[in-house]
N, C-alpha and C positions, 0 to 999 in steps of 0.2 A: 504493500500500500504506500509506503514512503516514497517509492520511486515515482508513482503516478501523481500523488499529491504535491510533491516537491516541484514537478514540472508545471502543474497548474499554478502554483504560487509564484513561480518565476516568469509566468507569462505576462505579467503586468509591466508597465514602463519602469526602467531602471535609470537610463541615461537619456538626456535630451538628444533629439535627433539633429544630426549635423548635415544640413542640405548644401553640399558643396557644388552640386551640379544642377541646381534649379535654373530653369531656362525661361526665356520670353515665350510668348505665344508662337512667334515665328520659329523659335528654336524647337519647341515641342512638335509643331507640325512637320518640321523637316527631319525629325527623328523617327525611324521606322517603328510602327506599332499601330495601335487601335485608338480611334477617337470617336466617341459616341455620347449621346444623351440617353440616359436610362433611369428608370424608377426602381428602387430597391424593393424586391419582393420578399426575399428571405436572407437571413444571415446565419452562418454556422461556424463555430458554436456560438449560440446566443449569449452564453454566460460571459463571454469576453467583451461584450459591448458596454461601453461606459454609460449608455443610455438605458440600460436594462436594470431596473430596480427590483425586479421580481426574484423570487427564490430560484435556486438552481437544481431542480429535481433530477435532470439527466446526469449532472455531475455527481450528485449524491448516489444515484443508481450505479454509476460506473465505479465509484469508490467502494460501495457496498458489495458489488459483484467481485471486485478485486480482493476485498477482504475475505469473502467466502472461498474464493479459489486458493488464496494463500493458506487458509486454514484447512482446506480439504481439496487436494489436487485431483478432483474427479473430472472426467470428460464433460459431464453435464455442467459443472461449475465453469469450466473453461469456455464452453459454448455460450453460457449466460454472460460471461465477461465480454466476449466478442459481440454479442447482441447489444449489450449496454453501450459499447463503443459505437456501434452503428447508429443508435438512437442519439448519442451525443453529437455525432458528425453525420447527419443524414445526407449530405451532398458531397461526399468524398469523390475526388477524381477517380477515373477508372483504374489507374495504376495503384492508388492507395487501397481501393476496394478489393482488388485482387490480392494485395499483400495481406489484408485483414482476413479474407476468406481462406487463404493458404497458410496462415499463421498456425504453428503447431506448438509454440512454447510461450511462456509468460514473458521472457526477455524480448521476444519478437513483438509482442503487443506494446510493451513499454517503449521500444525503439520506434515503432510506428507512431505512437502517441507524441513522442518528442519531435518526429519529423513533421507531423501535421501541425503542431504548434509553431514550428519553425516557419512554416508557410504563413501562418496567421489566420485571419478570418476569411471565409469564403462567402462572397457576396453574389447573390443571384439577381441580375437586372432584367427587367422587361424593357426592351429597346424601344426608344422613341425615334431617334434619328442617328444614322451612321454617317459620319463625315469622312472617315477613312478606315479601311481594313485591308492593309497591303501585306499581311503576313504571307509567308510561303505556304505551300500546300500542306505540309505537316502541321504547321501552326494552326491553319484553318480547321484541320480536323479536331484539334484540341479545343478550339473556341467555337466549334460549330453549334448552331442553335438547335434546340430540341425539335424545332419544326423541320430541320433539314434544309432550311433556306440558305441562300448564298447572298453575300453582300453585293452592293452595286458594282458595276464594272468600273475600271479606272477612268473611263471617259465620262462617267457621270450618268450614263443612260439608265433608264428604269427597267431594262429588259432582264435584270437579275434581281431576284427577290431578296430584300434585306432580311437579316436574321431577326428572330423574335426575342432572343434572349442571349445574354453572355454571363459566364461565371468568371469573376475576377477575385483574386486574392489580394489582401492588404495586410501588412505586418501588425503585430501587437505593439502597444506602446506608442510613444510619441511619433514614430515614423509611419504609423498607420493612419488611414483616413477614418474619422469618426462618422461612419455611415449610419443612417437611421432608416429603419423600415418605413416605406411609404413616401420617403423623400426622393426628389429627382435631382440627378447630378450630371454635370459634364465630366466625363471620365477620359483620362489619358492612360492607356495601359500598354505595357511592353511585354514581350514573351521572354521568359527565363530561358537562357541559352541551353541549360542542361535538361530541363524538364518540359519545356514548351508550355508551361503554365502561364497564363496571363496575370500580370501583377500591376498594382498601382500603389503609390505611397504619398505621404504628405510633402515630399520634395518635388512632386510633379505639380501641374496646375489643376489637378482634379479638385473640384469644389462643387458646392450646391449650385444648381442652375441659377438660382436667384442671385448668387454672388459672382456670376461669370459673365457679366455684361461686356467687358472689354474683349474677352476671348470670343464671345458669340458674334460680335460684329465682324471680326476677321474671318471666322469660320463660315459665316453666311456667304461672303464673297468667295472664299476658298471652294465651297461646294458648288458654286455657280460657274460651270465651265463655259458658258456661252457669252459671258460678259467680262469686262476688265476686272481683275481681282488682285492687283498689286497693293501692297501696304507700305506706307512710310510712317515710321514711329520714331519718336525721339524725346529729348529733354531740353529744357532751357534751364541754365544753372548760372550761379554767381561764382562757382568754384573754379579758380584759375588752374588748379591741378586736377581737373576732372579726368584727364586722360590717365593720370597715375592712379587715381582712386577707382576708376572704372574697372580695372582688372581685379580689384579687391572686393567689389560689391558682391554680397551674397544674394541680395534680392534684385532681380533684373528690372523690377518695376519701380525702383527707388533710386535716387541719386543724391549726392551730397549737395547741400546748399541749393535746393530747388528754387526756381523763380516762377511762382504761381501768378495766374491772372493776366499773363501777357497774351497778345494777339499774334497768332502764327499764320503767315500767309504762304500759300502754295500756288505757284504759277506753273502751268504746263500747257502743252498745245491744246488741251481740251478746255482751258479756261483758268480762272482764278478761284480758289477756295480759301476759307478761313476757319480757324478754330481757336480756342483758348487753352492755355496750359492749366492743368488742374493743380491741386494742393501740392502734388509731388513734382511739379514742373513737367509733367508728361503731356505729350500731344500725339495724335495719330490721324492719318488720312487713309481711308480704304477705297477699294474699287478703282485703283489707278491703272491707267494704260501703261504698257511698257514704254520706256523712254526717259528723257531727262526732265527734271523738275527743279524749280528754284524755290528754296524755302527761306523765309525771313521772319524775324521777331520784331514786333512793335510794342511800345509801351501801352498800358491800358489807356483807353480813351480814343483809340483808333476807331474809325477814320476821321472823327471830328478833329482830333489832334494827331498829327503824323510825326512820330518820333521813332526812327529806325534804331533798334538796339543791336541787332546782329543780322548778318547775311547781306545780300542773298548768297546762299550756298547751293551748289549744284549737286543733286542727288539723282541717281538712275535706278529705276525699278525694272524688273524683268518678269514677264508673265504673271504667275500667281505668287511670285516671290516677295520678299520683304527687303526693305532698305531702312537704314537708321541714320539719324543725324543728331548731334548734340550742339546746341547753340550757346555759346558763352556770352552772357550779357553783363553790363556793368552794374554794380550794386547801386550806384548813384547815377541815374541816367541823365542828370542835368548837364 
């Protein structure tokens, strides 16, 4: 019993998660993997969810079954232990199910328990929209929907049926995403190289759909293959050492000494567009045609008062790709 219980106790967060590879929306989209909107239908094991205040009967049943087997090594007690395991993890991947079915010893059960906890929580999503599913054939078999449907073709045509569901793993602790049953998420998932299991974590841009506005704007254009879909994103900052600090930034959506409330002008062959920098000095333009664009920053009050603070800088976008530009503006624009 000690082996199983100790693994459960160690499943909680111990150290803070260190997200060294967190990316911008453009970086995520350019990384191979799966991007979709889905609603959480089931989570396994439920006892690991921080949002689950209810008792843990399945865990108790597993520990009780484990106690009975350790007290009396009968085939019936061993079968009961395996059945309690199945109830605790009702949505095991096929490989783990086979290992459980073929297990013939108590150490094998404990090893499998440790392996399952190492993967974390298994989240079953009902799919709303698939933005990209470019895994290879083997990965597609692992992520294949229960309906047997196939994702859309790479050209965006609707002649291939989108999957109805995906099973995604997320780690325990701070590196895991705190999914909630019934909530809808924008999910970025990658396939584990060794197991082909689809995974996501808190270092990706996976988040509640309600909190994913910036990402959804770009993904809307990314999914539309018939119209211009380039993006220009950037910052306005007072930091004269922004190029040095940029390499050290952990959060790609933040910059040192941001310049909020400025007017950003974008000139291109298609015309002129404007936006304002937000509290973090960010700005973005979507739906851009390929080609060169001129970006400039003006002080608040434009166009009644025209005070150029930075630019124009030339930026080039390609197809559905992304470009970035940081504009250094003076702290005192007088």
